[in-house]
VOPAGU-2260 file (C-alpha; in pm, 1 decimal, decimal comma):
REM VOPAGU-2260
SITE   aa  ch    i         X         Y         Z
SITE  MET   A    0   10834,5    8722,6    4292,6
SITE  ALA   A    1   11084,2    8950,3    4490,1
SITE  ALA   A    2   10784,7    9210,5    4581,5
SITE  PHE   A    3   10633,8    8879,6    4680,3
SITE  VAL   A    4   10928,9    8791,4    4974,4
SITE  THR   A    5   11001,2    9129,9    5087,2
SITE  ALA   A    6   10642,6    9176,5    5178,8
SITE  GLY   A    7   10619,5    8835,4    5380,3
SITE  LEU   A    8   10963,3    8948,1    5507,6
SITE  VAL   A    9   10819,1    9263,7    5618,0
SITE  ALA   A   10   10477,0    9074,9    5770,1
SITE  VAL   A   11   10687,9    8804,7    5971,9
SITE  SER   A   12   10896,6    9065,4    6093,2
SITE  LEU   A   13   10607,2    9321,2    6223,5
SITE  TYR   A   14   10439,5    8987,4    6382,7
SITE  LEU   A   15   10724,2    8861,5    6539,3
SITE  PHE   A   16   10767,8    9247,4    6661,9
SITE  PHE   A   17   10485,9    9289,6    6810,6
SITE  PHE   A   18   10362,7    8957,5    6906,0
SITE  VAL   A   19   10689,2    8778,5    7032,2
SITE  PHE   A   20   10937,6    9000,3    7092,1
SITE  PHE   A   21   10791,8    9337,0    7218,9
SITE  PRO   A   22   10577,3    9138,6    7493,5
SITE  ILE   A   23   10817,3    8949,0    7574,0
SITE  ALA   A   24   11068,6    9280,1    7622,6
SITE  ARG   A   25   10766,4    9343,3    7845,2
SITE  GLY   A   26   10662,7    9051,5    8030,7
SITE  ALA   A   27   10435,4    8785,8    7836,4
SITE  ILE   A   28   10395,2    8695,4    7449,6
SITE  TYR   A   29   10061,6    8706,5    7323,4
SITE  ASP   A   30    9883,1    8366,4    7403,1
SITE  PRO   A   31    9546,1    8405,5    7402,7
SITE  SER   A   32    9278,0    8202,8    7599,6
SITE  SER   A   33    8991,9    8017,0    7380,6
SITE  ARG   A   34    8652,4    8151,1    7412,3
SITE  THR   A   35    8565,8    7889,5    7631,0
SITE  GLU   A   36    8887,4    7932,2    7844,5
SITE  ALA   A   37    8775,3    8311,1    7883,4
SITE  GLU   A   38    8359,5    8191,2    7924,4
SITE  VAL   A   39    8529,2    7987,6    8191,0
SITE  MET   A   40    8700,5    8280,9    8376,3
SITE  ALA   A   41    8365,0    8491,0    8429,9
SITE  HIS   A   42    8150,4    8205,5    8493,5
SITE  ILE   A   43    8438,1    8143,5    8784,6
SITE  ALA   A   44    8460,5    8476,1    8864,5
SITE  GLU   A   45    8092,8    8511,9    9011,2
SITE  VAL   A   46    8071,1    8844,6    8823,8
SITE  GLN   A   47    7814,3    9057,3    9042,3
SITE  PRO   A   48    7600,6    9316,6    8830,1
SITE  ARG   A   49    7812,9    9635,8    8747,3
SITE  GLU   A   50    8107,3    9562,4    8928,6
SITE  LYS   A   51    8438,1    9687,4    8774,6
SITE  ALA   A   52    8678,6    9411,6    8663,2
SITE  ALA   A   53    8973,0    9427,8    8549,2
SITE  ASP   A   54    9166,3    9201,0    8306,4
SITE  LEU   A   55    9577,1    9236,6    8326,1
SITE  GLY   A   56    9721,2    9193,2    7982,9
SITE  SER   A   57    9419,0    9206,6    7805,6
SITE  GLY   A   58    9522,7    9067,5    7437,6
SITE  ASP   A   59    9257,5    9057,0    7190,9
SITE  GLY   A   60    8980,1    9179,8    7463,4
SITE  ARG   A   61    8825,4    8784,6    7471,3
SITE  VAL   A   62    8817,2    8815,8    7892,6
SITE  VAL   A   63    8702,3    9165,0    7871,2
SITE  CYS   A   64    8437,4    9113,0    7646,5
SITE  ALA   A   65    8308,7    8773,2    7894,4
SITE  LEU   A   66    8295,2    8967,6    8195,7
SITE  ALA   A   67    8085,3    9241,4    8052,2
SITE  ARG   A   68    7868,8    8986,0    7904,5
SITE  ALA   A   69    7842,4    8871,4    8249,3
SITE  GLY   A   70    7712,7    9207,7    8369,3
SITE  ALA   A   71    8048,0    9391,0    8459,3
SITE  GLU   A   72    8195,9    9714,7    8424,5
SITE  ALA   A   73    8501,1    9583,1    8214,4
SITE  HIS   A   74    8859,8    9703,2    8165,4
SITE  GLY   A   75    9157,7    9575,6    7950,4
SITE  TYR   A   76    9494,6    9719,1    8057,1
SITE  GLU   A   77    9721,7    9586,9    7700,3
SITE  ILE   A   78   10004,7    9740,1    7657,6
SITE  ASN   A   79   10051,3    9631,7    7260,8
SITE  PRO   A   80    9890,7    9893,0    7065,3
SITE  LEU   A   81    9831,7    9625,4    6736,0
SITE  LEU   A   82    9615,2    9447,5    7054,2
SITE  VAL   A   83    9444,3    9781,7    7182,3
SITE  LEU   A   84    9314,0    9816,6    6828,3
SITE  VAL   A   85    9192,0    9465,6    6785,5
SITE  SER   A   86    9038,4    9465,3    7144,5
SITE  ARG   A   87    8832,3    9717,6    7046,9
SITE  ARG   A   88    8722,3    9670,6    6727,8
SITE  ASN   A   89    8594,6    9333,5    6930,8
SITE  ILE   A   90    8405,4    9562,8    7166,7
SITE  ARG   A   91    8266,4    9737,8    6897,8
SITE  ARG   A   92    8147,8    9407,6    6705,4
SITE  GLU   A   93    7990,5    9248,1    6979,5
SITE  GLY   A   94    7799,3    9591,9    7109,0
SITE  LEU   A   95    7931,4    9626,5    7439,0
SITE  GLY   A   96    8078,9    9989,1    7403,3
SITE  GLY   A   97    7968,1   10118,7    7762,0
SITE  ARG   A   98    8045,1    9835,7    7923,9
SITE  ALA   A   99    8398,0    9692,4    7788,6
SITE  PHE   A  100    8677,5    9910,9    7775,4
SITE  ILE   A  101    9060,9    9880,5    7714,9
SITE  HIS   A  102    9322,5   10091,8    7813,2
SITE  TRP   A  103    9690,7   10112,7    7665,7
SITE  GLY   A  104    9913,4   10107,7    7870,3
SITE  ASN   A  105   10130,6    9873,3    8148,0
SITE  PHE   A  106    9915,1    9765,8    8398,2
SITE  TRP   A  107   10223,3    9767,9    8662,3
SITE  ARG   A  108   10191,6   10124,0    8652,4
SITE  ARG   A  109    9782,5   10136,6    8751,4
SITE  ARG   A  110    9681,7   10173,6    9095,8
SITE  LEU   A  111    9400,5    9905,9    9093,1
SITE  SER   A  112    9238,3    9934,5    9369,6
SITE  ASP   A  113    8895,3   10065,4    9207,8
SITE  TYR   A  114    8888,3    9688,3    9126,8
SITE  THR   A  115    8667,8    9432,0    9333,4
SITE  LEU   A  116    8745,8    9148,6    9054,8
SITE  ILE   A  117    9112,0    9075,1    8894,4
SITE  THR   A  118    9158,5    8841,5    8603,4
SITE  ALA   A  119    9485,2    8742,7    8476,6
SITE  PHE   A  120    9670,9    8507,0    8245,0
SITE  GLN   A  121   10047,9    8556,8    8280,3
SITE  VAL   A  122   10340,9    8384,5    8268,8
SITE  GLY   A  123   10483,4    8178,3    8597,3
SITE  PHE   A  124   10804,6    8399,8    8655,7
SITE  VAL   A  125   10547,2    8747,3    8702,7
SITE  MET   A  126   10311,5    8550,7    8980,5
SITE  ALA   A  127   10471,8    8640,2    9261,6
SITE  ARG   A  128   10554,1    8995,3    9187,6
SITE  LEU   A  129   10145,0    9038,2    9076,3
SITE  GLU   A  130   10066,8    8881,7    9412,1
SITE  ALA   A  131   10242,0    9121,8    9618,8
SITE  LYS   A  132   10080,6    9419,8    9376,1
SITE  LEU   A  133    9717,7    9318,3    9372,5
SITE  ARG   A  134    9764,8    9215,6    9800,1
SITE  ARG   A  135    9867,0    9593,7    9837,7
SITE  GLU   A  136    9629,0    9730,1    9616,1
SITE  LEU   A  137    9291,4    9520,7    9620,2
SITE  ALA   A  138    9047,9    9544,1    9906,6
SITE  PRO   A  139    9009,4    9240,2   10109,6
SITE  GLY   A  140    8747,5    8998,1    9950,1
SITE  SER   A  141    8837,6    9063,5    9625,5
SITE  ARG   A  142    8856,1    8802,7    9386,7
SITE  ILE   A  143    9093,7    8752,4    9127,6
SITE  VAL   A  144    9115,6    8434,8    8877,4
SITE  SER   A  145    9427,5    8293,8    8660,5
SITE  HIS   A  146    9416,7    8119,0    8365,9
SITE  TYR   A  147    9727,2    7823,3    8417,9
SITE  TRP   A  148    9915,3    8023,6    8658,3
SITE  ARG   A  149    9949,3    7977,8    9036,9
SITE  PHE   A  150    9984,4    8221,4    9296,8
SITE  PRO   A  151   10275,7    8098,5    9464,1
SITE  GLY   A  152   10141,2    8278,3    9830,0
SITE  LEU   A  153    9699,7    8201,5    9778,0
SITE  SER   A  154    9569,9    7921,5    9785,7
SITE  PRO   A  155    9285,9    7895,0    9538,6
SITE  GLU   A  156    8949,2    7867,3    9659,0
SITE  GLN   A  157    8793,6    7696,6    9346,1
SITE  THR   A  158    8931,7    7551,5    9055,9
SITE  GLN   A  159    8798,4    7442,0    8705,5
SITE  GLY   A  160    9038,7    7250,7    8481,4
SITE  ASN   A  161    9341,7    7509,8    8466,7
SITE  ILE   A  162    9134,5    7836,1    8627,0
SITE  TYR   A  163    9230,4    7945,1    8913,0
SITE  ARG   A  164    8971,4    8165,7    9186,7
SITE  TYR   A  165    9133,2    8322,1    9439,7
SITE  ARG   A  166    9020,0    8595,9    9749,9
SITE  ILE   A  167    9221,7    8831,8    9889,1
SITE  PRO   A  168    9200,3    8756,1   10285,4
SITE  ASP   A  169    9171,0    8979,4   10497,4
SITE  PRO   A  170    9462,0    9076,4   10685,3
SITE  ALA   A  171    9291,4    9096,4   11057,0
SITE  ARG   A  172    9153,9    8749,8   11039,6
SITE  ARG   A  173    9423,7    8569,1   11143,0
SITE  PRO   A  174    9370,8    8125,8   11088,2
SITE  THR   A  175    9268,1    8000,6   11391,2
SITE  SER   A  176    9523,7    7740,7   11547,8
SITE  ARG   A  177    9366,2    7410,8   11682,3
SITE  SER   A  178    9542,2    7302,5   11974,1
C-alpha cells in the first residue's frame, strides 16, 4: 500500500511540476484547445498552400497538426519538454512529418519574421507584449489567430465564437479621416 501511495504522490508531483508550476513560471499553464477549436483556428486562418505558420505555446500539437492538414508548413514552439515529446508523437501518428514541426524552446527568444501566419492560445497578461513582438517582427498583412484572448491594440477582422483573426497593419497606410 505504501508503494502505491508513494507512486501516486510522485505522479501527482511530476504532473504539477510539468503542467502547472513550470508553465506558470514561463507564462501560461497547459490548457489545450479542443480538436474542434484547433480546426476552427485553421479554418479561420485561411491557410494558403505551403505557407509558413507558427503556433506559439503549441502544447500537444493539435493546432500545428490542424494547420499542416490545411496545407501549411506548420511549426510549433513549446517550452515544456514533455509536451514537445507528446507533440512529436502526435505528428508521427497523423503522418504529418515533413509538414509539421515542433521546436523545444521559448518563442519569446525566436524571430518570427519568416512566418505569415501565427496562432496562439496564451493568457491575458501577455497579450500586449505579444502584440508588440508580432508588430515588430511580422510583415504587414500577416495574419494572427488567437483563441480566447484578444490583443489590446488590434481589431479582429473575423471572429468565430471565441477565436479571433487579426492582420498586421501596414504602417504606411494611415486610416483616412472623414471630414
